[in-house]
Backbone as CSV, one residue per row, in Angstrom:
resi,resn,N_x,N_y,N_z,CA_x,CA_y,CA_z,C_x,C_y,C_z
1,MET,0.844,-1.180,0.000,0.000,0.000,0.000,0.886,1.238,0.000
2,SER,0.516,2.218,-0.756,1.301,3.436,-0.913,0.825,4.516,0.047
3,ASP,1.785,5.318,0.520,1.445,6.452,1.378,1.095,7.693,0.583
4,VAL,1.241,7.632,-0.741,0.961,8.774,-1.590,-0.544,8.859,-1.814
5,PRO,-1.158,10.005,-1.446,-2.598,10.128,-1.665,-2.917,10.226,-3.149
6,THR,-3.996,9.593,-3.541,-4.415,9.671,-4.937,-5.617,10.590,-5.033
7,ASP,-5.665,11.321,-6.116,-6.767,12.248,-6.361,-7.694,11.580,-7.364
8,SER,-8.723,10.915,-6.859,-9.600,10.143,-7.733,-10.579,11.009,-8.516
9,ALA,-10.919,12.152,-7.978,-11.874,13.031,-8.659,-11.241,14.404,-8.851
10,PRO,-11.486,15.037,-9.976,-10.953,16.386,-10.170,-11.581,17.356,-9.178
11,GLN,-10.801,18.350,-8.796,-11.304,19.348,-7.862,-12.340,20.219,-8.547
12,SER,-13.366,20.548,-7.805,-14.361,21.470,-8.333,-14.489,22.619,-7.361
13,GLY,-15.028,23.694,-7.832,-15.181,24.862,-6.987,-14.305,25.993,-7.480
14,ILE,-14.420,27.082,-6.787,-13.708,28.291,-7.177,-12.414,28.393,-6.398
15,ASP,-11.325,28.664,-7.086,-10.048,28.931,-6.442,-10.007,30.437,-6.187
16,PHE,-10.306,30.821,-4.952,-10.415,32.243,-4.642,-9.091,32.978,-4.742
17,GLY,-7.980,32.301,-4.518,-6.679,32.932,-4.695,-6.446,33.326,-6.144
18,ALA,-6.755,32.396,-7.050,-6.590,32.682,-8.479,-7.573,33.748,-8.943
19,LEU,-8.786,33.700,-8.413,-9.798,34.692,-8.779,-9.385,36.090,-8.317
20,ALA,-8.924,36.203,-7.075,-8.471,37.510,-6.567,-7.281,38.016,-7.364
21,HIS,-6.377,37.120,-7.702,-5.202,37.494,-8.480,-5.601,38.018,-9.856
22,ALA,-6.501,37.326,-10.518,-6.936,37.731,-11.856,-7.687,39.061,-11.829
23,ILE,-8.614,39.208,-10.896,-9.396,40.451,-10.812,-8.502,41.633,-10.467
24,ALA,-7.615,41.455,-9.492,-6.717,42.549,-9.107,-5.778,42.905,-10.255
25,GLY,-5.273,41.899,-10.953,-4.359,42.172,-12.062,-5.014,42.918,-13.208
26,ILE,-6.179,42.461,-13.628,-6.883,43.123,-14.735,-7.337,44.525,-14.328
27,SER,-7.826,44.669,-13.111,-8.230,45.997,-12.632,-7.029,46.933,-12.563
28,ALA,-5.879,46.397,-12.166,-4.677,47.223,-12.090,-4.232,47.688,-13.477
29,VAL,-4.411,46.853,-14.491,-4.075,47.271,-15.859,-4.924,48.482,-16.243
30,VAL,-6.206,48.427,-15.934,-7.111,49.539,-16.269,-6.776,50.773,-15.430
31,LEU,-6.653,50.586,-14.127,-6.393,51.728,-13.246,-4.995,52.306,-13.431
32,GLY,-4.048,51.464,-13.883,-2.709,51.974,-14.160,-2.721,53.026,-15.253
33,GLY,-3.563,52.827,-16.247,-3.703,53.841,-17.297,-4.346,55.112,-16.782
34,LEU,-5.256,54.963,-15.826,-5.927,56.132,-15.260,-5.052,56.928,-14.303
35,MET,-3.996,56.313,-13.763,-3.209,57.006,-12.742,-2.465,58.221,-13.289
36,TYR,-2.392,58.332,-14.612,-1.740,59.500,-15.213,-2.698,60.683,-15.349
37,THR,-3.999,60.418,-15.204,-4.978,61.501,-15.335,-5.818,61.705,-14.074
38,ARG,-5.889,60.715,-13.229,-6.697,60.790,-12.003,-5.810,60.515,-10.799
39,PRO,-5.644,61.465,-9.895,-4.750,61.276,-8.738,-5.134,60.088,-7.846
40,TRP,-6.414,59.851,-7.665,-6.861,58.751,-6.806,-6.504,57.384,-7.374
41,ALA,-6.350,57.289,-8.692,-6.087,56.000,-9.337,-4.715,55.450,-8.970
42,GLN,-3.782,56.330,-8.646,-2.444,55.874,-8.280,-2.481,55.049,-6.986
43,ASP,-3.250,55.511,-6.007,-3.369,54.766,-4.752,-4.111,53.450,-4.952
44,VAL,-5.180,53.472,-5.727,-5.934,52.243,-5.985,-5.065,51.262,-6.776
45,PHE,-4.324,51.759,-7.765,-3.394,50.936,-8.525,-2.387,50.272,-7.594
46,SER,-1.839,51.039,-6.663,-0.854,50.502,-5.721,-1.451,49.400,-4.860
47,ILE,-2.654,49.617,-4.363,-3.318,48.609,-3.532,-3.568,47.342,-4.337
48,LEU,-4.059,47.491,-5.562,-4.329,46.323,-6.403,-3.054,45.557,-6.749
49,MET,-1.954,46.273,-6.929,-0.694,45.596,-7.209,-0.246,44.776,-6.010
50,ILE,-0.461,45.287,-4.812,-0.119,44.526,-3.601,-1.010,43.289,-3.504
51,VAL,-2.321,43.440,-3.760,-3.239,42.293,-3.733,-2.833,41.255,-4.778
52,ALA,-2.494,41.712,-5.981,-2.089,40.783,-7.042,-0.809,40.046,-6.660
53,ALA,0.139,40.744,-6.039,1.394,40.100,-5.649,1.169,39.066,-4.546
54,VAL,0.381,39.425,-3.546,0.108,38.489,-2.453,-0.646,37.270,-2.975
55,SER,-1.626,37.492,-3.850,-2.375,36.358,-4.386,-1.508,35.512,-5.320
56,ALA,-0.536,36.118,-6.021,0.384,35.337,-6.862,1.247,34.421,-6.009
57,VAL,1.719,34.946,-4.875,2.502,34.108,-3.967,1.625,32.986,-3.418
58,TYR,0.408,33.310,-3.034,-0.528,32.301,-2.525,-0.802,31.229,-3.586
59,PHE,-1.110,31.672,-4.794,-1.424,30.753,-5.893,-0.224,29.857,-6.194
60,SER,0.970,30.441,-6.228,2.180,29.667,-6.495,2.431,28.650,-5.394
61,TRP,2.260,29.059,-4.162,2.482,28.164,-3.029,1.454,27.036,-3.012
62,LYS,0.189,27.379,-3.203,-0.878,26.388,-3.129,-0.740,25.322,-4.207
63,HIS,-0.347,25.724,-5.403,-0.270,24.798,-6.525,1.161,24.366,-6.844
64,SER,2.104,24.746,-5.993,3.520,24.450,-6.253,3.880,24.816,-7.685
65,ALA,3.493,26.019,-8.077,3.672,26.472,-9.466,4.525,27.740,-9.489
66,TRP,5.767,27.608,-9.072,6.663,28.767,-9.060,7.245,28.940,-10.459
67,ILE,6.435,29.521,-11.328,6.832,29.680,-12.720,7.352,31.095,-12.956
68,THR,8.018,31.283,-14.069,8.631,32.573,-14.400,7.629,33.721,-14.368
69,GLY,6.439,33.490,-14.874,5.433,34.549,-14.919,5.043,35.055,-13.542
70,HIS,5.043,34.180,-12.548,4.702,34.624,-11.202,5.793,35.521,-10.625
71,TRP,7.053,35.204,-10.939,8.135,36.079,-10.482,8.104,37.398,-11.241
72,LEU,7.771,37.353,-12.523,7.652,38.568,-13.317,6.558,39.470,-12.751
73,ALA,5.517,38.873,-12.206,4.413,39.650,-11.650,4.820,40.395,-10.382
74,MET,5.929,40.043,-9.777,6.393,40.731,-8.570,7.133,42.033,-8.898
75,VAL,7.640,42.164,-10.112,8.415,43.349,-10.485,7.588,44.636,-10.363
76,PRO,6.307,44.665,-10.780,5.550,45.902,-10.630,5.422,46.378,-9.185
77,VAL,5.431,45.462,-8.242,5.344,45.871,-6.837,6.581,46.665,-6.449
78,THR,7.724,46.280,-6.992,8.956,47.037,-6.744,8.810,48.460,-7.277
79,GLY,8.214,48.609,-8.447,7.981,49.944,-9.005,7.047,50.768,-8.140
80,VAL,6.010,50.134,-7.609,5.070,50.840,-6.720,5.802,51.319,-5.471
81,ILE,6.648,50.469,-4.913,7.413,50.858,-3.718,8.321,52.031,-4.044
82,LEU,9.019,51.955,-5.195,9.883,53.067,-5.603,9.076,54.352,-5.793
83,GLY,7.876,54.228,-6.363,7.025,55.404,-6.557,6.619,56.037,-5.239
84,HIS,6.315,55.229,-4.255,5.918,55.770,-2.952,7.102,56.303,-2.157
85,VAL,8.308,55.818,-2.469,9.509,56.336,-1.811,9.836,57.733,-2.337
86,GLY,9.361,58.053,-3.531,9.600,59.388,-4.064,10.054,59.417,-5.504
87,TRP,10.357,58.274,-6.077,10.775,58.219,-7.468,9.549,57.960,-8.322
88,GLN,8.982,59.008,-8.881,7.734,58.913,-9.648,7.819,57.948,-10.813
89,TRP,8.992,57.781,-11.412,9.148,56.853,-12.526,8.879,55.411,-12.095
90,GLY,8.874,55.158,-10.788,8.580,53.821,-10.285,7.181,53.362,-10.678
91,PHE,6.214,54.295,-10.684,4.853,53.937,-11.082,4.792,53.558,-12.566
92,THR,5.570,54.270,-13.393,5.624,53.917,-14.813,6.306,52.567,-15.001
93,LEU,7.377,52.318,-14.242,8.023,51.012,-14.276,7.025,49.921,-13.898
94,ALA,6.237,50.175,-12.869,5.234,49.201,-12.435,4.213,48.943,-13.532
95,TYR,3.750,50.006,-14.175,2.724,49.855,-15.207,3.254,49.114,-16.432
96,VAL,4.465,49.443,-16.863,5.058,48.782,-18.033,5.302,47.306,-17.737
97,THR,5.867,47.003,-16.573,6.137,45.600,-16.250,4.850,44.825,-15.979
98,LEU,3.815,45.522,-15.519,2.517,44.861,-15.368,1.995,44.411,-16.728
99,TRP,2.122,45.260,-17.737,1.693,44.885,-19.079,2.505,43.707,-19.611
100,ILE,3.807,43.697,-19.333,4.641,42.568,-19.770,4.164,41.280,-19.107
101,ALA,3.885,41.331,-17.799,3.390,40.150,-17.085,2.027,39.730,-17.618
102,PHE,1.163,40.705,-17.881,-0.173,40.409,-18.391,-0.092,39.712,-19.749
103,ILE,0.740,40.231,-20.641,0.910,39.623,-21.958,1.493,38.215,-21.815
104,HIS,2.426,38.044,-20.901,2.996,36.718,-20.650,1.914,35.714,-20.244
105,PHE,1.038,36.115,-19.324,-0.009,35.207,-18.877,-1.017,34.899,-19.979
106,VAL,-1.316,35.871,-20.806,-2.231,35.623,-21.926,-1.600,34.618,-22.891
107,ILE,-0.333,34.812,-23.220,0.352,33.882,-24.128,0.386,32.481,-23.528
108,ARG,0.712,32.366,-22.240,0.746,31.040,-21.590,-0.647,30.412,-21.564
109,GLY,-1.666,31.209,-21.369,-3.028,30.674,-21.388,-3.411,30.141,-22.749
110,VAL,-3.071,30.871,-23.795,-3.355,30.422,-25.163,-2.564,29.153,-25.468
111,GLN,-1.306,29.110,-25.063,-0.500,27.915,-25.292,-1.088,26.706,-24.570
112,SER,-1.557,26.906,-23.343,-2.167,25.807,-22.584,-3.450,25.323,-23.253
113,LEU,-4.257,26.254,-23.754,-5.489,25.854,-24.442,-5.194,25.064,-25.706
114,ARG,-4.206,25.507,-26.442,-3.842,24.810,-27.690,-3.299,23.412,-27.407
115,ALA,-2.568,23.277,-26.305,-1.979,21.986,-25.966,-2.985,21.073,-25.253
116,GLY,-4.117,21.626,-24.854,-5.130,20.844,-24.151,-4.797,20.605,-22.701
117,ASP,-3.838,21.383,-22.171,-3.456,21.259,-20.769,-4.339,22.126,-19.909
118,THR,-4.334,21.816,-18.620,-4.983,22.698,-17.656,-3.896,23.542,-17.011
119,PRO,-4.205,24.729,-16.518,-3.186,25.581,-15.889,-2.490,24.890,-14.724
120,ASP,-3.165,23.965,-14.039,-2.549,23.279,-12.909,-1.450,22.328,-13.347
121,ASP,-1.409,21.960,-14.635,-0.431,21.009,-15.131,0.953,21.625,-15.315
122,GLU,1.064,22.938,-15.382,2.358,23.554,-15.648,3.085,23.834,-14.347
123,THR,3.984,22.991,-13.998,4.791,23.162,-12.784,6.239,23.239,-13.133
């Protein structure tokens, strides 16, 4: 008899970590564009970037999926920190790297769909 647990049925239900990560990331893309014209958007963008980063760490830990895209998603948080320290270009760095991470995830999603894999399969 093996001590390794077997997963006889696929998991069902909502992965709230992944959902929070996706919503915060997409909202941050939209609000990042607004932060150049609306002062309040910069603070909301910063908060969403922190939520996206925390949920990315959670998602990576939960699924043992420490992939390149998750580390790339942490770079915008560094820009937000630099922006709040006083270097305004940090917010632009955050926004540009957020778009790079977003495009990366879209490409990986399309590749997974074409290959017939599920996102949980990429470790």
